[in-house]
N, C-alpha and C positions, 0 to 999 in steps of 0.2 A: 196608082199614082194620081188625087181629084186635086184640080184648081176648083178652091171654094169662094166667091165674094161676098160681100158684103156693102150696100151703100144705104145711104141716110132715106132713099127712096125705096127700098126694097121692102120684102116682106117675106117672113119666117116661114109661111106657105110656099115658097117657090123654092125650085131646085139649088138654088145656090149654086150653080155651075157654068154662069157668065156672070155680065155685069148688068146685062137688059133682063135676068132671071133670077139678081140676088137677095141674099138674104138680109133684114134689117136689124139684127142685134149680132154682134161678137158672141157674147154666150151663149148662142144657136148655135153657129156655126165651129167652133170651139169644139162643142159636146162630137162633132162629127170627124171631127181628122185624124188620119188612122199616118201610118209611118210613111214617109215619102210626100204628104199632101203640101199645100201651099193654099194661105189666106190669104186674098187681099181686100183691102177694107179702102172705099172711098172718102173723098173729104167731107168733111161734118164733123161734129161734135157727139160722142156717144157716150150718154151717161151710165156707164153701166162699171160694175164690179168683176173684172175677168179672172178668172183662174183657169191656169193649164195645169192639169194634173194628170201624172202617169203617162204622158206622151214622149216622143221619140223620135226624131230624123223628122222636124217639121217647121214651116218658114212661116211667119205671119208679117206683113208688109201693109204697109199703104199703097194702094195701085200705082205705079211708074207714074210721076209729076203731080201728084195729088197728097194732100196731108191730112191724115185722119189725126183727132183726138180723143184718149180716154181720158173720160172726164169722172171723176169721183164725187163731185158734189150734189146737193140734194136737186131736183130739178125745180122744185117751189120757188126759189130763189132767184133763180137763172132765169126761168119762163116767165113769170108771172112777177116783178118785183113789187108795181103798184098796187099787186092785192096780197102781196107778203108783209108788210112792214105798215107800220101803224105810227105816226108820230105822239109823242109825250107830250101833250100841252103845248107851250111854244118853244121849249129847248130843242136842241142840235140834236137828242136821243130818240130813237124810234124803237119799238120791239117788234117781235113777231106775232102775226097775227093768231098764230097756232102754236101749240106745243111740238115741241119736235124729240127725240129719242135722247138721252141722258147723253152727253158728250158732244152736243153740236156746239161745239165752239172753237172751230177754227174757221179761215175763210180768207182770203184774198181779193185785190182789187185785180181785174183782167183788164184787157184792152192793147189799141196797140201803142201805146206808149210804156208797155211791160208787164211783167208778172210783180205784183207786191204784195205780203201778205199782209191780212187785217193782223193787228194784233190781240193774240187770248189775254183775256185780264183775269187775273183768279181773284179781284176782289169788285165790287160793283163800282164803290165808292170811288177805285180809282178811276174807273170810268166815266165818272159822271164831274170829277174834280175839275176844276178851273186851273189851278194850279199846274206848270209845266217842269218844274225844278224837284231835285231829290237829294236826299241829304238829314242831318243833325239839323232839328229845330228848337227852340225854346220850349220848355215843358208848358209855359205859361203864357205863349205869345207865337205869330205866325202863322202860315196856313195850318185849318184842320187838318188833324190827321191821331193815329194811332199812341199811346206808349207802347214801346216794344221789348220782350225779352231781352236781355242782356248777361252775360257772364257773372256770377257771384263776387261780389267784390268791384263793380266797376261802375260807375254813377248810371243814373236814370235818363235814359232817352227818348225820343218823340221823334217820328216821321210822318210827311204831309201827304195825304192822299194826292196821287201825283197823275195827270193824265198823257198817256206816254204818245199818243198818236192814234188812228183811226182804228178802232179794232172791236171789240166784240166780247162777248160775256155770258152766260147762258144760268141762268137763275133754277132754284132746285124744283119749279115748277114746271121746267122745260121750255119755258121762254125764252129766247134768246132778245138780247140786246144788244144795237148795235149804235155807233157814234163816230162821225165824220169829220167832225171838228178839226180845223185849222189848226196845225202845230207853230209857234212861234218863237224856236231857240234862236234865227241869225246868228250862226257860229259859222266861221269860216269852214268849207268841207264838210257841214251839214244841210241836206236838202232836206227845207221845209215843206210838210203836206198843202198845198194849194188848191186842190180838187174840189167834185161836187163832196156837197155835204149832206143829199138828199140819197139815201140809199134805193131810192125808188127810180133816180134817176141815173144810178152810177151801174155800172157793169160790176158785179159782185156776184163771189162764189162762196157758199157755205157748206161744210160738211162735217162728219163725225168723227167722234176718235176713234172708231171700231172701225174705219173702213179702209181696206186696202185696195187701191186703184188694181193694181195689178201683179199677179201672183204665178210664180211657177213653180210648182212642185214636184218633187221624185220623179224630175224626166231630163231626159239626156237626149244632147244635138237639136235643141230648139236654136232657133235663129229669130231675134226678131229687129226688123230693120225699118226706117223711117218712119216712125211714129212720135206723137207725143201723149204723155202721159201726165194726167196732172191732178192733183185735191187729194190727197191722201189722207189719213188720219194718223195712224202711227207709222206706217212706213209705205209713201207711196208706189213701190215696186220691191217686191219682197222675194227674193229668191231661196227657198228651201231644197236639200236634199238632191239637188240637180248636178250633173257631169256636161260638160261641155256646151252651156247654154250662152251665146252672146248678142250682145246687146250693140247693134250698129247702126249709128244714125237716128237714134232716139231722144228726144228732146224730154228731161224730166222736170216737171215745176211740179216743186216739192211742198210738203206740208212740213211739220215739224222734221221729217225726216223724207230724203228721197229716195235712196237706194240701200238695202240691205242684203249683201251676197250672205247668206247665213247660214246655218249648220249644214256641216258635211255637203257643203258646195264644192268643189274642185272643178278646175281649168274653165273657168268663168273668166270670158273677154268681153268687155267693155272696150268700143273704139268707136271714134269718131260722135262721143255723144256730148250732151250738152244736160248740166244740172244747175238749175238756179231754185237757190232756198229762199228767194224771193225776202231777202232781210230788208225791213223797210231803210230808207234813207236816213230817216227822224229815228231810227232803233239806237240804243247806246247799248254797249257790253255789258254797263253795269245794270240794264234792265233785266237781264238775264241773272246777273249775278248776286245782286244785292236785296233778295228777298230776306223776308223777319218774321218772328213769327209774334201775334198781339198779346201784349201781355192782360192778363186778366181770362181770356178765352182760351188760349193757346191755339188759335187760328193760325194755319201758316200764310203768309202773305208771298208769292213766288213774283211778284209784279207782271212783268211779260214775260217772264222763264218760260213758258211752254209754247212761246210763237216759234222758235226755229232751235232745233236741237242738233242732230248730226248730218249732216248732209249724205255722207255715204259713209255704211257701215260693214266690215267683211268679220265675220264670225270668226272665234279663236278656233273654232273648228273648221274651217275653212281654208283652199291652199290653192296655190299655184292659182291667182287672181291677174290677173291684166289689165291694166287702164292703159289706153293706148290714144294717142288725140285727141282727149275729150276737152272740158272747160268745166269750171267748178266754180260758181260764182256766188256771192252776196250771202252769207252762211255765219254758221257759229265755228264749226270744223270737221274736220275729214277722219273717220278712224280706220287705219288700217292695221289688221292682223292676220297672223298664221302664216305658214310658210309660202317662201319666193310667188310673195307678190312682187310685179313690175309695175310701178308709176312711172310712164314715161312721155314727153311730147308732150305733156298738158299744160293750159292754161290754168292757174290758180289766183282769182283775185279779191278783194272784199271780203276777208276772214277775219272776225272781229275777235279769234281765239285761236287756238292751233291749226294751221295750214293741214300736217299732216300728224295727229296722233297716233304713234306709233305704239300697238297694245301691246299685252304681257307675252305674247307667246310668237310673236314676230320674229322669221328667220328667213335671212337671204334676202331681205327687202332692199331694194334694187330701185331710189330716186334718180330718175336719171334724163337730161334734158329738157325738161320744163321751164317754164319760166312764172314765178311768184312775185306780185303785186299787193301790196298795200294789204300785208297781213299781220297781226298782231305776232304771229310766230309762227316759224316755217316748218318745222320739224323740233316735236315734243315727244320726248320717250320717259313711259309709263314707270317704268322700274321694274324689274323683273328677273328673276335669275334664268326663266325659260327665253328672254329673248333673245335671239341671236345676232349675226352681222344685220348691219343697214348699211348700206353704200349709197354716200349722196354723191353724184357727180356729173358733171356738166352744166349745172345748171345754172340760169341768170334769177338773181336774188334782188331785187330793185323794191326797195323799202322806203322808198322817201317820200311816197305819201302816207298818210297816218288814216288809222282807222278812229270811227266815234267810240271811244271808251267809256267816261264819265259823264251820266248826263250831268248839266249845270247845279250847282247848289242853290238852297234858298239863301244861307247866311254862310258866307265862306269861313267866318271868324271863328267856327265850329269845328273847322275842316283843317287836317292836317295842309299846308300849304303844296307837299308832292302830291297830294290827293286831286288837286284843285284841277290841271290841266283837262281840257275836255279832249285833245285828240291825243291819242298814244301812237309812238312810232313801232315799228316791229324788229323783231332781231332774229338770226339763222334758227339756235338752238336753244333747247332746255330741255334737261335731264335730270331724271333723279334716278336715287341709289335703288337697284345696284345697275351701273352702266351697262348696256349693251357696247358688243364691240363698233365701233363707229370709224367707216371710212369716209373722210371728208376730201375729194379730189377735185381738181379743174372745176372751182367753181368762180363765177364771179357776184358777190355781195356786195351792197351797197347798204348799210343804214344810217338813219339821222341819229347824232346823239343829244336831242334833244334834252333827252328824259334820264341823259347820262348812259345809254345805252352802251355796252360794251360788245363785240367779238365775242362770244361765250364758248369757244369751243371747250374749255378745258375749266369751267369756273363750276364744278359740279359736287355732288356729295360723296363721290365714290371714285376713287382714280386707282383701282385694282383691276380693271376691265383693257382690253385694248381701244386704244382711238388714235386714231391714224388723218393726221391732215398734210395733203402735199398739192402745192402747183397752183393755189387759191388765190385768188384777186378781193382783202378786203380793203373796203372804203370806208372811211367813216366820218360824215359831215357833219361839222359842228354848226349847231342851231342855238347854241347858251348854256348846253348842258353838261360839258367835256371839262371844265376848269379841273378838277381833280380827279379825273378819270383815265385809265389805261383805253387804246384803241383796241386791245384784244389782251387774255388773258396768255399766258403761258403754264406750260404743266409744271407739278413738283418734277425731281430729277427723278423719286421713286415711283413716279405715275408710270403704269406701262402703258406708254406712247411715243409716239412720233412726229416730228413735223419738222419739214424742211422744204423748202421753193416756194415758201409762201410771199407773196408782195401786199405789205402794208402801207394804207396812204392814208393821212388825214387831210382832209381839205375844210381850211378858215381854222384850225384847231388850236385851240389857250391852253391846252394842256402841256405839261412836258412832258410828261409821261407817255410813251408809245406803249410799251407792254410792262406787263404784271405777270408775275409769279403768282398762282391761283392762290389763295389765304387758307381755304379749306384745309383744316387739318394740320393749322400753325405753320409758320416758316414767313413767305411773303418776298418781298423785294419788288424795285421796278426799275426799268431802264430809260433814259429817254429817246436812245434807236439802237438799231443794232449792232453798230460797233461797239458801243458800251454792254452792252449784252456779251457779245463775243468777247472782249476782255475780261470778264468778270469768272470770278470760282464756279459761278452756278451754270457758264457754258462748258469750261472745263470737266465739271462732275457729270453733265450730260453729255459729253464726248465719249466720255471712261464708259457710262451705260448705256448710251444708245448712240454709237457712233454712224454717223461723223460729227451727232451733237445737235442738240434742238437749232432749227435754222442756220445751218453752216452755211447755205448757199440761197438763202431768203433774200428779201429787198425791201427796203424802206422809203422809197421813192415813186414819184408818179407813175404810174403804169401809162399814161396818155392814152386812156383812152380816147377814141375818132373824136366824139362830142356828146357832150354833156352838160349840165347845169344842174345844181341842189336841186331845180325845181323840175317835174318833170316835162319832158316835150314831146310829141308823136316822131318828132326827127333823133332823137338821143342814138347814140350808136357807140355800144358798148365793147366795138372788136377793138384790138390793137391796132393803133395808129404806125406807120411805117418808122418813125424814130422811138417808137414804144422799149423802155427797157425791160418789160415781161418777154420779148420777141427770145425765144428759143434759151431762155433762163429757169426752166424748170429744172427737174429732178426728174430723172427716170424713174419710173413708179416700181418700186420693191417686191411686189407683191405678183405672182401668178394672175392672181384672181383680177387684181387690180387692170395688170395689162388686158385680160381677157375683155374685161368691159369697156376700157376705153379704144382697145384697139391699138395694136404693136404700132410704136413713131419708127418715122424712117432710121433705116440704121445709122450708127454712131450720131445722132444729133439729140440734142436736147430737145422736151417737149417747150412749147409756148404756155406761160402762166395764164388761167383763166377758162371760163368755159369757152371762149371762141378759139381757135386756130387761125392763126396770122393767114389772112386771105379768104378767110370760108367766107361762103353765102349768109345772107342772114337768119336767124334761127328761127324756123318755121312749127307753131305748136298750134294747137288747139284742131277744131274739128276741119278736116281737110288739107291742115295747115295755113287755116286762114289769119290767124294771129301772126304779124310777122315783125323780126327783131334784130335790125333796126328795119327802119319802116312804118306805114301807115297804122300798125299794130291791126289793121282789118285787111286782110285781102280780097274778101271777100264781104256783099253788103251783109249786113247781120241785125234783127233787130234790135234796137238799145234793151239794157238791161238793167234794171230796180230803179228806174226814178219815175215818179208821178208829178207831174206840175198841172197848174191850172191857164 
């Protein structure tokens, strides 16, 4: 067993067996690793693409007390920016002085203020545009832009060229164009870019689509500790055909993808890791979703769609993947697939689509004791007959902060009023047919009903599969959008469903409807409170079909959480207060698997409702439990995430 070293001051002609006689390149050292060996890397930025192939029983780490950064970017732009860029006239556009390989279209702003991606522009006219709004514009008026292809029978439409924020575009001649002009949205909740506009003075990284910064292939029992990996093209970190790989205290600053647990990987463990998608705070979900085809030329314009994709992706042939005590921020979505995935004690924040997208062959997926904040959808199920059981258990879901949804429009008169809000509030669940077996128990969930959001457990397109919800706290905060909306949907009596022991509370609600039977497939009916529901034939029928009946023991009063307001604060405390009616008001979990996941309750006691047991300490999630709820939310100093300001 040999201990090798790499340092920034090393030399590949050295023996590599001590810090004083270290190698210079990680790739050079990796080629020498045999079973039982360790590689320690000193502080510094190593611009390499590292591939670990056909290795077993090895450890790769930073030298204790130091931090190595493996960076997949092109050295020219980072090491000599003054010579790399040339200004275009007197504009704020710059171009590379040399041509670069096809696919050099990704980049990021680095530095002490965080890691923020440059937007990848599909079209050069967008990068050059002065307009910063997007949506339909009149055919013969407004900002310059192309007419787009529409469905047969629909009226003709045009879209403006739009500057989305600092970004780059590569033209067919290999030249990279970059522009770092400021943004001016002036929207509450959206941070404008006010930083350096000259790339020769900025700390930029630029890289190619073909780059894979860190790969592990066909290997087993490989442990990677205390490294930073950044600037990957397709996948920043890619694992394929591996078993028993562990990433521990690894920071991944993503390209469009951060991590893929790829084909035939088993027993992968991701623990105490940080994944930052670098999604710019001036980037909107519609910048990814509202692409179009230009009429006449047939050219596709995806706007900024290529900028951020999936932060973490588990391939459908992978299995037994564990994500424990990690942090996932500033991204579009995460995708979990394959059997026996465990997602536990993680912190997930600022995801502008599906925080957890459940793939089509996921089985026995356990989502437990996490904190989700500022997400559009916490759990989204793809739909597929091969999906097995999904368990959502003791999570704190705090969706009081909205995500940046739709870019401001140039002409509100041409847009449906429902599509005008820029900021979008999130929800717990979206499920497509056919449904998987879903078990949702002991969660505390807060949503804002600003756009009519409803706790969406049972409004799906298929009621044929098992869905169980026990002992959850569902809070709806009215921000003007719930006048005719229920707080939550109820299953139909014919659905394979159980629902009991949940607590429903609407804060500042104007709607007279608390619960409504899901309308899909006909039927319907609504109730002002649980008493009126229990006095209905609907409840009688549910009691006959699903004893003791839907919400036989549920509550519809204030759970009296210790300390919180509709607007998030660091001091918020969602634990049950001493006088909470949710104390010992839940129902015993009826299934042995649920009891095994939750832990057996004290003999003879009814469980507390919600994610916190009464008297429990703060929930600690993320790297080394440094995110604490309630508390400062940061238990140990960490670098700021995802904002750049001048």
